[in-house]
N, C-alpha and C positions, 0 to 999 in steps of 0.2 A: 295389361301386365300387372303383376303383383310384386311389389318391391319391399325388401327388408332394409329399413334405414337404421343404422347404428349410430348412437350419439352419446357423448359424455354429459350432455346438458339438454334438458327438455322442460316443458311447462311443469310447474308455474314460473320457473325462471324465464326471464326474457333477456336474451343477448343476441349477438349477431348470428351465432350458429342456430339458435332456436328460431329466429326470424327467417333465416334461410330455409330451414326445414318446413316451417309452416307455409311459406309462400310456394315452395315446390310441391308440397303435399296438396294444397288447395288447387293449384294449377293442374297437376297431373290427374287428380280425381275428377276435375271438370272434363278431362279428356277421356274419362272412363277407366282410368287405371286405379290401383289400390295400393296404399302405402301403410305398412306396419312399422311402428317405431319401437326400437329396443333401447332402453335408457335406464340410468340409475333411478332408484326411488327418490322421492323428494317430499318435503313437508308441504302439505296443502294440495297434493296431487289429487286429481279427480279420476274416477274410474273410467276407463275407455277400453273396450274390447280390442281395439286396434293398437294399443300401447302395452308392451311387456316391460315390467319393472323388475329391477334387481337390487338386492340388498346392498346398501352402501354406507359409507362413513363420511363425515365432514372432511373436506379438503382444507388443511390448515391455512394456506395462503389466501384462500377465498372461502371463508366460513359459510357463505350463502350457497356454495356448491357442495355436491357430494360425489365421491368417487365410488363406483361399483366395486364390490369385493369378489374377485374370482367369478365373474358373471358367465356361467356356462349356459349356452343355448344349444340344446340338443337338436340333432338332425331331424327328429320327429316333428319339430315345429314347422319345418318346410312342408311336410305332408299335411299337417293340420291347417296351415294357412294357404298353401299353394304358392308360396313366394317363388319367383323365378330368377331374381337377381338380387345381389347384396350390394348396398351402397353404404359406405362408411364415411361419416363426418366426424367420427371420434378420433382421438389421438392417444389415449391411454388405455385403461382396462377394457372399455367397450370396443376399442379398436382391435385388441387382441382377441376378444370374443368374436368379432366379425370375421377375422381371418380363420379362426377355428371353425366357425359355423359354415362358412362358404366351402371350406375344405371337406368337412364331414358330409354336408348336404350335396356336395358336388355341383355348386352353383357358380355362375360367372360373377365376378365382383369388380366394383369400382370404388375408388377412394378419392376424397376431396380434401385438400389441405385447407384448413379454416383459420388456424391460429399459428403464429410464428413462435413455437415453443422454444427454439434456441435463444430467443431474446428474453425468455422468462427464467433462465437458469439462476438468476440472482435470488430467486425465492428459495432455492434449495442450497445453493453454494454461496456462502456469505463472503468468502475470501476472494477479493477481486482478482488476485493473481491466478486463481484456479478457475475463474469464470470462463475464460477463453477456452480452456480445455473442456469445460462443461458444455460450451456451445458446440464444439466439434463432436463431442459424444452425442449430443442431441441430434445433430445432422446425421450421424452414423445410424442412430436409432431410426430416424425417419426414412433414411435410405433403405434400411432393412425392412421396415414395416411396409413401405409402399411397393417393395419388390414382390410382396405376396399377393398383390392385386393385379387383375387383368388390365386395368386402365386407371389412370390418375388424372385428376383435373386440378387446375390452379384457378383462383378467382380473379386474377388480373394478369396482364402481361408482365408487370413489374415482378410479381411473385413467381411467375413461370421462369423468368430469367434467373432469379435467385435460386430456385430449385434446380435448374439445369447446372448452375455453377457448383452445386453440391451433388451432382450425378443423379438427379431425379428427373426423368422425362415426364412431361405432362402436356395436356391441351388446355386452352383457356375456356373456362365456363364460369362466368360470374354468378353470384347468387342474385335472385330477382327481388324486386320490390313490388308489393301489391299497391299499384297506383289508384285502385278503386277504394282502398282503405286509407292510405297515406295521401291526402289531398288537401288543398286549401280549404279553410273554413273561417268563420267569423269569431272564433273563440279565443283568438290570441290576446285581444285586449282584456278579456276577463281574466286570463292567466296573469297578465301583467298586474292587474289590480290586486289579484289574490296574493301575489308575491311582493307587493309594494313597489312595483316598477312602472306605474302609470306615468305616461309622458316621457318615458325613456326610450331610446333606441337600444334594443337588446342584442348583444352578441352572445350566441348560444353555443354551448358545448355539451354533448351528451355522450356518456359512455362510462366504462369502468374506471374508477379512480385508482390508477396504478402508475408506477414510476415511468414505465415505458411509453405512456401516452403523451409525455412531454408537456404536462400542464404548466410546468415552470416557464416555458416560453410564453404561454398565454398570460400568466401573471405579470411577466415583464412587459408584455404588450399593453396590458391594462394601465401600467404605470406610465407608458409612453403615449397613451391616447390623449390627443390634444382637445378633443371635443368632450367637455364635461357632462354632456347630456347622454353619453353612451354608458350603459351598464352591462356588466359581464355576468352571465348566468351559467353555472356549471351544474349539470344534473347527472347524478350517478352515485355509486357506492364502491368502496374498495379499500384495500389495505393502506393506500397512500393518503387517505383522507386527512389524517392528523398532520402529516408533513405538509400537505397542500395548504391547510389552514394556517400553519406557521409561516409558510412562504408568503401568503397573502398579507398577514400581519406585518411581516418584515418589510415587504414592499410598500406598505402604507396605503393599500388599495381596498381596505375593508369597506369603505363607503361606496365603492363602485363595483365590487365583485361579490356575488352571492353564490353559495354552494348549497344545493338542495339534495339531500341524500334519502329522501322519502321514497317509498316503493310506489310506483305508478303502474296502472294497467295500460294496455296498448292504446285504448281510446284517449286516455288522458295524455299520453305521449304525443298523439297527433296534435292535440291542442297546444302542447308545449312547443312543438316544432313551429306551429303557426304564430307563436309569440315571438319568435326570433326574427330579427331584421337582417341578420347575417349569421351563418353557421361557421364555426372555426374548428379546424382539425390540424393539430400540430404534430401528431404522432408519425415518426419515421418508420414504424414497424408494422403498419397495417397490411393485411393481405388483400383487402378490398376497400373497406370503409362503408359498411352498410348503413350506419346511422346518418352519415352525410347524404347518402342517396335518398333515405327516407325524408330527411329535411328538405332536400331539393324537390322531391315529389310533392311536398306541401307548399312549394313556392318560395322557400327560403334560399337565397343565393348562398353559395359556399365559398369560403376563403381557406385554401389548403396549402400545406407545406409542399414546396416544389420537390420534384424527383421522388415521389412516393406513389404507392398504388392508388390512393384516393385522388391524386392529381390527374389521373387518366380521364376522369369524367369532366374535367374543367376546361372550358375554352375561354381564355382570358378576354375580358371585355365583352363577353356575350352572356355567360351564365354564372360567372363568379370570378374570383381572382386567385392568384398563386403568390406566395410570399417565401422569402428566404428565411434562414434561421436567425435573422436580425430582428429583435423585438420591435424596433422602430418601423421597419418595413412591414411587419405583420400588422401593426397598428394602422399604418397608412392604407394598406390594402383593405383592411376591415372597414375603415371609414369610407373608402370608395365603394365597397359592396353596399353599405347602408345608403349612401347617397344615390346609387344607381339601382336600388332594389326594384323600382317599378319596371325598369328595362330588363333586369336580370331574372326576375321572378318567373315569368312565363317560359323563358328559355331554359331555366333550371328544370322545371317540371317536364318540358318537352324532351330534354336529354334523357331523363329517366324513363319516360314512356317509350321512346324510340330504342334505347340501348339496353335497358335493364327491366323491361316489363315481364310480368309473369307469363303471358302467353308465348312470347318469343323465346324466352330462355327455357321454359318447360318443354317446348317443342324440340329444342336442341338436346335437352337431357333425355327425353323419350327416344330420340334418334340414337343416342349413345347406348341406351339400354338395349334397343333393338339390334344394334351392331354386335353387342356382347352375346345376344341370344342366337345369332345366326350360326 
Protein backbone atom coordinates (compact mmCIF):
# COMPACT_ATOMS: atom_id res chain seq x y z
CA UNK A 1 0.00 0.00 0.00
CA UNK A 2 0.93 3.62 -0.46
CA UNK A 3 -0.20 6.03 2.23
CA UNK A 4 -0.51 9.83 2.28
CA UNK A 5 0.18 11.02 5.85
CA UNK A 6 -0.93 14.58 6.68
CA UNK A 7 0.53 16.32 9.73
CA UNK A 8 0.87 19.82 11.20
CA UNK A 9 4.32 18.91 12.57
CA UNK A 10 7.27 17.00 11.15
CA UNK A 11 11.04 16.81 11.21
CA UNK A 12 13.23 18.50 12.29
CA UNK A 13 10.68 19.09 15.08
CA UNK A 14 10.44 16.23 17.54
CA UNK A 15 7.21 15.77 19.47
CA UNK A 16 4.67 13.04 20.10
CA UNK A 17 3.04 13.37 16.70
CA UNK A 18 6.35 13.28 14.85
CA UNK A 19 7.55 10.28 16.91
CA UNK A 20 4.30 8.47 16.11
CA UNK A 21 4.65 9.12 12.38
CA UNK A 22 8.30 8.06 12.31
CA UNK A 23 7.54 4.82 14.14
CA UNK A 24 4.57 3.95 11.94
CA UNK A 25 6.49 4.93 8.79
CA UNK A 26 9.48 2.75 9.65
CA UNK A 27 7.29 -0.20 10.64
CA UNK A 28 5.05 -0.02 7.58
CA UNK A 29 7.96 0.35 5.19
CA UNK A 30 9.56 -2.77 6.68
CA UNK A 31 6.36 -4.54 5.68
CA UNK A 32 6.74 -3.31 2.11
CA UNK A 33 4.37 -0.34 2.26
CA UNK A 34 5.24 3.26 1.36
CA UNK A 35 4.36 6.44 3.25
CA UNK A 36 4.43 9.96 1.82
CA UNK A 37 4.33 12.81 4.34
CA UNK A 38 2.55 16.13 3.75
CA UNK A 39 3.64 18.80 6.23
CA UNK A 40 4.40 22.51 6.74
CA UNK A 41 7.88 23.67 5.82
CA UNK A 42 10.31 24.02 8.72
CA UNK A 43 13.66 25.61 9.42
CA UNK A 44 16.47 23.10 9.02
CA UNK A 45 14.36 20.65 7.02
CA UNK A 46 16.16 18.18 4.81
CA UNK A 47 15.17 17.32 1.25
CA UNK A 48 13.24 14.09 1.00
CA UNK A 49 11.34 13.00 -2.13
CA UNK A 50 8.77 11.30 0.09
CA UNK A 51 7.99 14.51 2.01
CA UNK A 52 5.88 17.31 0.50
CA UNK A 53 6.28 20.69 2.23
CA UNK A 54 3.95 23.69 2.21
CA UNK A 55 4.54 27.37 2.89
CA UNK A 56 3.92 28.24 6.51
CA UNK A 57 4.21 30.90 9.19
CA UNK A 58 5.24 30.70 12.83
CA UNK A 59 2.46 29.70 15.20
CA UNK A 60 2.55 32.39 17.97
CA UNK A 61 1.77 30.15 21.00
CA UNK A 62 4.59 27.80 19.92
CA UNK A 63 7.23 29.81 18.02
CA UNK A 64 9.21 26.61 17.24
CA UNK A 65 6.24 25.35 15.20
CA UNK A 66 4.84 26.64 11.91
CA UNK A 67 1.32 26.49 10.52
CA UNK A 68 0.83 25.85 6.80
CA UNK A 69 -0.94 28.65 4.88
CA UNK A 70 -3.77 27.35 2.70
CA UNK A 71 -1.91 24.12 1.83
CA UNK A 72 -3.52 22.88 -1.36
CA UNK A 73 -2.69 19.32 -2.42
CA UNK A 74 -3.97 18.68 -5.91
CA UNK A 75 -5.55 15.40 -6.94
CA UNK A 76 -2.72 14.98 -9.45
CA UNK A 77 -0.44 14.12 -6.51
CA UNK A 78 -2.42 10.89 -6.10
CA UNK A 79 -1.55 9.89 -9.67
CA UNK A 80 2.05 11.00 -9.26
CA UNK A 81 2.65 9.01 -6.06
CA UNK A 82 0.10 6.23 -6.44
CA UNK A 83 -1.22 6.78 -2.90
CA UNK A 84 -4.24 4.67 -2.07
CA UNK A 85 -5.31 5.89 1.36
CA UNK A 86 -5.16 9.19 3.28
CA UNK A 87 -4.20 9.24 6.95
CA UNK A 88 -4.55 12.49 8.88
CA UNK A 89 -2.72 13.17 12.14
CA UNK A 90 -3.13 16.92 11.66
CA UNK A 91 -5.79 19.03 13.36
CA UNK A 92 -5.58 22.47 11.76
CA UNK A 93 -4.63 23.60 8.24
CA UNK A 94 -3.06 20.33 7.10
CA UNK A 95 -6.16 18.50 8.38
CA UNK A 96 -8.37 20.61 6.13
CA UNK A 97 -5.96 19.88 3.29
CA UNK A 98 -6.28 16.14 3.99
CA UNK A 99 -10.07 16.34 3.78
CA UNK A 100 -9.90 18.26 0.53
CA UNK A 101 -7.30 15.95 -1.00
CA UNK A 102 -9.15 12.74 -0.08
CA UNK A 103 -12.35 14.14 -1.58
CA UNK A 104 -10.77 15.37 -4.82
CA UNK A 105 -8.69 12.21 -5.31
CA UNK A 106 -11.62 9.99 -4.27
CA UNK A 107 -9.48 8.12 -1.73
CA UNK A 108 -10.56 6.43 1.52
CA UNK A 109 -9.42 8.29 4.61
CA UNK A 110 -8.69 7.81 8.28
CA UNK A 111 -7.92 10.36 11.01
CA UNK A 112 -6.20 9.98 14.37
CA UNK A 113 -6.73 12.36 17.26
CA UNK A 114 -3.30 13.20 18.66
CA UNK A 115 -3.70 16.43 20.64
CA UNK A 116 -6.51 17.50 22.95
CA UNK A 117 -6.95 20.94 21.38
CA UNK A 118 -10.02 21.86 23.49
CA UNK A 119 -7.64 22.00 26.46
CA UNK A 120 -5.45 24.52 24.66
CA UNK A 121 -8.05 27.22 24.00
CA UNK A 122 -6.46 29.40 26.68
CA UNK A 123 -3.75 30.25 24.14
CA UNK A 124 -6.35 31.94 21.96
CA UNK A 125 -8.99 33.02 24.49
CA UNK A 126 -7.55 34.84 27.49
CA UNK A 127 -10.86 35.55 29.23
CA UNK A 128 -11.49 32.66 31.61
CA UNK A 129 -15.23 33.09 31.42
CA UNK A 130 -15.12 32.60 27.66
CA UNK A 131 -12.77 29.61 27.74
CA UNK A 132 -15.54 27.08 28.44
CA UNK A 133 -17.42 28.32 25.40
CA UNK A 134 -14.16 28.05 23.48
CA UNK A 135 -13.77 24.42 24.54
CA UNK A 136 -17.28 23.62 23.34
CA UNK A 137 -16.53 25.25 20.00
CA UNK A 138 -13.29 23.25 19.74
CA UNK A 139 -15.19 20.00 20.26
CA UNK A 140 -17.76 21.06 17.66
CA UNK A 141 -14.92 21.71 15.24
CA UNK A 142 -13.42 18.26 15.89
CA UNK A 143 -16.82 16.63 15.52
CA UNK A 144 -17.23 18.37 12.15
CA UNK A 145 -13.67 17.59 11.05
CA UNK A 146 -13.77 13.88 11.88
CA UNK A 147 -17.18 13.44 10.26
CA UNK A 148 -15.35 13.95 6.94
CA UNK A 149 -13.23 10.80 7.39
CA UNK A 150 -14.18 7.17 6.79
CA UNK A 151 -12.63 6.04 10.09
CA UNK A 152 -11.26 7.67 13.25
CA UNK A 153 -8.82 6.29 15.84
CA UNK A 154 -8.06 7.28 19.41
CA UNK A 155 -4.64 6.59 20.97
CA UNK A 156 -6.06 5.31 24.27
CA UNK A 157 -9.25 4.03 25.87
CA UNK A 158 -9.34 7.17 28.04
CA UNK A 159 -9.35 9.40 24.95
CA UNK A 160 -11.85 7.19 23.15
CA UNK A 161 -14.34 7.66 26.01
CA UNK A 162 -13.84 11.43 26.02
CA UNK A 163 -14.36 11.57 22.25
CA UNK A 164 -17.54 9.49 22.55
CA UNK A 165 -18.86 11.91 25.17
CA UNK A 166 -18.50 14.57 22.50
CA UNK A 167 -20.21 12.51 19.79
CA UNK A 168 -17.06 11.31 18.01
CA UNK A 169 -16.93 7.54 17.52
CA UNK A 170 -13.50 5.92 17.23
CA UNK A 171 -11.51 2.73 17.67
CA UNK A 172 -8.42 2.52 19.88
CA UNK A 173 -5.05 2.40 18.14
CA UNK A 174 -2.09 3.68 20.20
CA UNK A 175 1.01 5.17 18.65
CA UNK A 176 3.94 2.73 18.72
CA UNK A 177 7.38 3.01 20.27
CA UNK A 178 10.49 1.79 18.45
CA UNK A 179 11.90 -0.44 21.19
CA UNK A 180 14.98 -1.20 19.10
CA UNK A 181 15.84 2.51 19.31
CA UNK A 182 14.48 3.42 22.73
CA UNK A 183 16.26 0.90 24.91
CA UNK A 184 18.49 0.69 27.99
CA UNK A 185 22.10 1.81 27.59
CA UNK A 186 25.02 2.76 29.82
CA UNK A 187 25.04 6.49 29.01
CA UNK A 188 22.79 7.62 31.85
CA UNK A 189 25.64 8.28 34.27
CA UNK A 190 27.45 10.37 31.66
CA UNK A 191 24.34 12.53 31.28
CA UNK A 192 24.15 12.95 35.04
CA UNK A 193 27.77 14.10 35.12
CA UNK A 194 27.17 16.45 32.20
CA UNK A 195 24.27 18.07 34.04
CA UNK A 196 25.97 18.16 37.44
CA UNK A 197 23.72 15.47 38.89
CA UNK A 198 26.29 12.77 39.69
CA UNK A 199 25.38 10.74 42.73
CA UNK A 200 21.75 11.85 42.57
CA UNK A 201 18.62 9.83 41.97
CA UNK A 202 16.94 11.63 39.06
CA UNK A 203 13.21 12.16 38.63
CA UNK A 204 12.79 12.92 34.94
CA UNK A 205 10.05 14.80 33.07
CA UNK A 206 10.24 15.31 29.29
CA UNK A 207 7.85 17.28 27.13
CA UNK A 208 6.56 20.65 26.02
CA UNK A 209 6.60 23.18 28.85
CA UNK A 210 3.01 24.37 28.72
CA UNK A 211 0.48 25.13 31.41
CA UNK A 212 -1.71 22.09 30.74
CA UNK A 213 1.17 19.67 31.44
CA UNK A 214 0.68 20.42 35.16
CA UNK A 215 4.35 20.99 36.00
CA UNK A 216 3.11 22.90 39.06
CA UNK A 217 2.28 19.60 40.75
CA UNK A 218 5.81 18.31 40.08
CA UNK A 219 7.31 21.47 41.60
CA UNK A 220 5.18 20.99 44.71
CA UNK A 221 6.18 17.31 44.86
CA UNK A 222 9.84 18.37 44.75
CA UNK A 223 9.19 20.54 47.79
CA UNK A 224 7.61 17.55 49.57
CA UNK A 225 10.39 15.08 48.67
CA UNK A 226 11.91 13.87 51.95
CA UNK A 227 14.98 12.28 50.35
CA UNK A 228 17.47 15.12 49.76
CA UNK A 229 19.43 12.91 47.36
CA UNK A 230 16.68 13.12 44.75
CA UNK A 231 17.00 15.68 41.93
CA UNK A 232 14.26 16.69 39.50
CA UNK A 233 15.18 17.15 35.82
CA UNK A 234 12.70 18.74 33.41
CA UNK A 235 13.66 18.60 29.73
CA UNK A 236 11.70 20.62 27.21
CA UNK A 237 10.75 23.98 25.78
CA UNK A 238 7.54 25.97 25.59
CA UNK A 239 5.65 29.16 26.42
CA UNK A 240 5.26 28.29 30.12
CA UNK A 241 9.02 28.17 30.76
CA UNK A 242 9.21 31.59 32.44
CA UNK A 243 6.28 30.88 34.75
CA UNK A 244 7.71 27.47 35.61
CA UNK A 245 11.04 28.98 36.64
CA UNK A 246 9.17 31.48 38.82
CA UNK A 247 7.24 28.63 40.48
CA UNK A 248 10.48 26.77 41.18
CA UNK A 249 11.99 29.87 42.81
CA UNK A 250 8.84 30.56 44.82
CA UNK A 251 8.78 26.95 46.10
CA UNK A 252 12.45 27.23 47.11
CA UNK A 253 13.51 24.12 45.19
CA UNK A 254 16.08 25.66 42.82
CA UNK A 255 18.77 23.49 44.41
CA UNK A 256 16.97 20.25 43.55
CA UNK A 257 15.12 21.07 40.33
CA UNK A 258 16.84 21.59 36.97
CA UNK A 259 15.17 22.73 33.73
CA UNK A 260 17.03 22.04 30.49
CA UNK A 261 15.52 23.71 27.41
CA UNK A 262 18.30 22.86 24.95
CA UNK A 263 17.43 21.17 21.66
CA UNK A 264 18.40 17.50 21.67
CA UNK A 265 18.45 14.95 18.86
CA UNK A 266 16.63 11.64 19.30
CA UNK A 267 19.85 9.75 20.15
CA UNK A 268 20.64 12.16 22.97
CA UNK A 269 17.05 11.79 24.18
CA UNK A 270 17.59 8.05 24.64
CA UNK A 271 20.57 8.83 26.88
CA UNK A 272 18.47 11.31 28.85
CA UNK A 273 15.77 8.70 29.41
CA UNK A 274 18.47 6.35 30.69
CA UNK A 275 19.60 9.00 33.17
CA UNK A 276 16.21 8.87 34.89
CA UNK A 277 15.60 6.72 37.95
CA UNK A 278 11.89 7.48 37.70
CA UNK A 279 9.81 9.23 35.03
CA UNK A 280 7.01 11.51 36.20
CA UNK A 281 3.93 12.59 34.24
CA UNK A 282 1.36 14.83 35.95
CA UNK A 283 -0.65 16.00 32.93
CA UNK A 284 -4.39 15.26 33.05
CA UNK A 285 -4.86 16.12 29.38
CA UNK A 286 -2.67 13.62 27.49
CA UNK A 287 -4.20 11.53 24.73
CA UNK A 288 -1.62 8.74 25.25
CA UNK A 289 1.70 9.86 26.74
CA UNK A 290 4.34 8.75 24.24
CA UNK A 291 7.35 10.19 26.11
CA UNK A 292 6.40 8.09 29.12
CA UNK A 293 6.40 4.94 26.98
CA UNK A 294 9.75 5.89 25.44
CA UNK A 295 11.18 6.25 28.94
CA UNK A 296 9.71 2.92 29.99
CA UNK A 297 11.21 1.29 26.88
CA UNK A 298 14.57 2.56 28.16
CA UNK A 299 13.93 0.79 31.46
CA UNK A 300 12.91 3.85 33.46
CA UNK A 301 9.85 3.12 35.63
CA UNK A 302 7.05 5.67 35.37
CA UNK A 303 5.05 7.43 38.05
CA UNK A 304 1.79 8.75 36.55
CA UNK A 305 -1.23 10.81 37.60
CA UNK A 306 -4.24 8.54 38.19
CA UNK A 307 -7.26 8.42 35.88
CA UNK A 308 -5.40 9.66 32.82
CA UNK A 309 -4.54 8.15 29.44
CA UNK A 310 -0.86 7.52 30.39
CA UNK A 311 -2.03 5.63 33.49
CA UNK A 312 -3.36 2.85 31.24
CA UNK A 313 0.20 1.52 30.79
CA UNK A 314 0.92 1.31 34.52
CA UNK A 315 0.46 -1.76 36.68
CA UNK A 316 1.05 -0.52 40.21
CA UNK A 317 3.76 -2.33 42.08
CA UNK A 318 5.00 -4.03 38.88
CA UNK A 319 6.24 -1.49 36.31
CA UNK A 320 5.58 1.84 38.06
CA UNK A 321 3.27 3.77 40.35
CA UNK A 322 0.18 5.97 40.19
CA UNK A 323 -0.40 9.07 42.31
CA UNK A 324 -3.27 11.43 43.12
CA UNK A 325 -3.17 15.20 42.64
CA UNK A 326 -1.72 15.51 46.16
CA UNK A 327 1.95 16.62 45.93
CA UNK A 328 2.89 14.57 48.98
CA UNK A 329 1.41 11.42 47.45
CA UNK A 330 3.30 12.17 44.23
CA UNK A 331 6.58 12.56 46.15
CA UNK A 332 6.08 9.30 48.06
CA UNK A 333 5.21 7.33 44.92
CA UNK A 334 8.23 8.76 43.11
CA UNK A 335 10.45 7.66 45.97
CA UNK A 336 8.92 4.18 45.79
CA UNK A 337 9.68 4.03 42.04
CA UNK A 338 13.29 4.98 42.70
CA UNK A 339 13.69 2.46 45.50
CA UNK A 340 12.17 -0.34 43.41
CA UNK A 341 13.78 0.59 40.10
CA UNK A 342 15.67 -2.72 39.82
CA UNK A 343 12.35 -4.60 40.00
CA UNK A 344 10.25 -2.18 37.94
CA UNK A 345 12.75 -1.50 35.14
CA UNK A 346 12.53 -4.80 33.19
CA UNK A 347 8.76 -4.89 33.67
CA UNK A 348 8.43 -1.35 32.31
CA UNK A 349 10.29 -2.26 29.13
CA UNK A 350 8.36 -5.53 28.79
CA UNK A 351 5.06 -3.61 28.91
CA UNK A 352 6.08 -1.41 25.99
CA UNK A 353 7.39 -4.35 23.94
CA UNK A 354 4.21 -6.36 24.46
CA UNK A 355 1.58 -3.62 24.16
CA UNK A 356 3.12 -0.73 22.19
CA UNK A 357 5.71 -2.23 19.85
CA UNK A 358 6.09 -1.11 16.25
CA UNK A 359 5.47 -4.56 14.69
CA UNK A 360 2.24 -5.18 16.61
CA UNK A 361 0.67 -1.76 16.12
CA UNK A 362 1.82 -1.40 12.51
CA UNK A 363 0.08 -4.68 11.72
CA UNK A 364 -3.13 -3.29 13.24
CA UNK A 365 -2.81 -0.06 11.26
CA UNK A 366 -2.12 -1.92 8.00
CA UNK A 367 -5.21 -4.01 8.69
CA UNK A 368 -7.30 -0.82 9.07
CA UNK A 369 -5.92 0.53 5.80
CA UNK A 370 -6.81 -2.77 4.14
CA UNK A 371 -10.40 -2.57 5.45
CA UNK A 372 -10.76 0.93 4.00
CA UNK A 373 -9.57 -0.32 0.61
CA UNK A 374 -11.99 -3.24 0.47
